[in-house]
C-alpha positions, -999 to +999 in steps of 0.1 A: +604-039+607+567-054+620+548-037+646+536-052+673+505-033+675+485-029+644+467+005+645+446+001+612+443-024+582+428-052+603+392-053+588+375-057+620+399-030+635+388-007+609+352-012+614+357-003+647+374+028+643+348+042+617+325+036+639+345+065+656+325+060+690+353+086+706+383+058+707+410+047+681+419+006+689+445-009+684+455-047+690+484-072+691+482-106+672+505-132+676+504-173+665+477-188+685+476-212+708+509-240+706+507-235+668+543-222+669+560-245+692+553-223+720+517-218+737+504-183+738+468-198+750+471-214+785+435-225+786+432-232+749+411-257+739+411-278+706+378-267+694+389-228+700+423-238+680+404-249+651+380-217+645+409-194+656+404-159+641+443-161+632+430-184+603+405-158+592+409-132+562+441-121+559+454-144+588+462-170+560+487-148+539+522-156+546+535-120+556+505-118+577+517-153+592+554-142+591+547-111+614+526-129+641+555-152+643+580-125+648+558-112+676+555-146+693+592-152+690+600-117+706+582-123+735+596-155+741+631-151+730+639-111+740+614-100+767+630-070+772+628-056+736+591-070+730+585-041+766+604-014+747+587-018+716+554-022+731+560+014+753+573+031+723+543+018+699+518+026+723+532+061+736+533+068+694+499+055+693+485+075+723+497+109+707+486+103+673+452+094+693+451+122+714+458+146+687+426+138+669+404+143+699+399+105+706+412+078+737+431+049+732+418+011+737+446-019+730+437-052+731+469-065+744+457-104+730+443-105+699+452-142+692+466-150+724+460-153+760+493-136+781+484-123+816+499-092+808+490-077+844+514-106+858+544-106+824+542-068+820+522-050+852+541-019+849+527-010+815+497-002+832+512+020+851+530+037+824+498+042+806+475+051+831+433+050+832+438+087+814+460+073+788+450+037+778+420+015+781+432-016+776+413-050+773+408-087+767+390-120+762+404-149+786+399-185+790+420-184+819+393-193+853+390-158+877+400-181+903+434-182+885+432-149+872+411-127+898+396-098+877+394-078+908+434-079+913+438-057+875+452-029+871+422-003+863+426+003+830+427-036+822+393-054+817+388-089+811+358-110+793+356-145+798+359-164+766+335-196+766+345-224+747+339-264+748+355-276+770+351-247+800+313-244+809+320-249+850+348-221+844+322-204+826+298-206+854+316-193+879+325-166+858+291-152+861+295-146+895+320-117+894 
């Protein structure tokens, strides 16, 4: 069975967790932009699509592509199952993490830009700030995805591309 959440076996993630700054970090990778026929990155640019990390490292292997496609399709085809599995996997990761004396951090959008605070707001209540720190990079303009409306345990950082200079400059005011 393909997990939604990757906690190890990802080079960047393994390096982050090796630094062990008090956190155990996980990530969700989908097929980026509209490469699956479904758009998981509403504000992607052609430039970011061309250099996305989904085609770097192990992302070129068929088994990795198939796992990412599975996650993407599950998200669109059976949102209830996606949510139930995500809650289960975060709960399992949380239990493991506290046994290690660490805190849990999850990047919900490793290769996507889904506004989880809208599609799954109850997630942040289920795993409050004492249990989960979630973070992401986004190309959503902050006026479209206001950071002041985010759950307290969800942090967004604006992601610059070749087409969003105005949105980038506006993001500096937040």
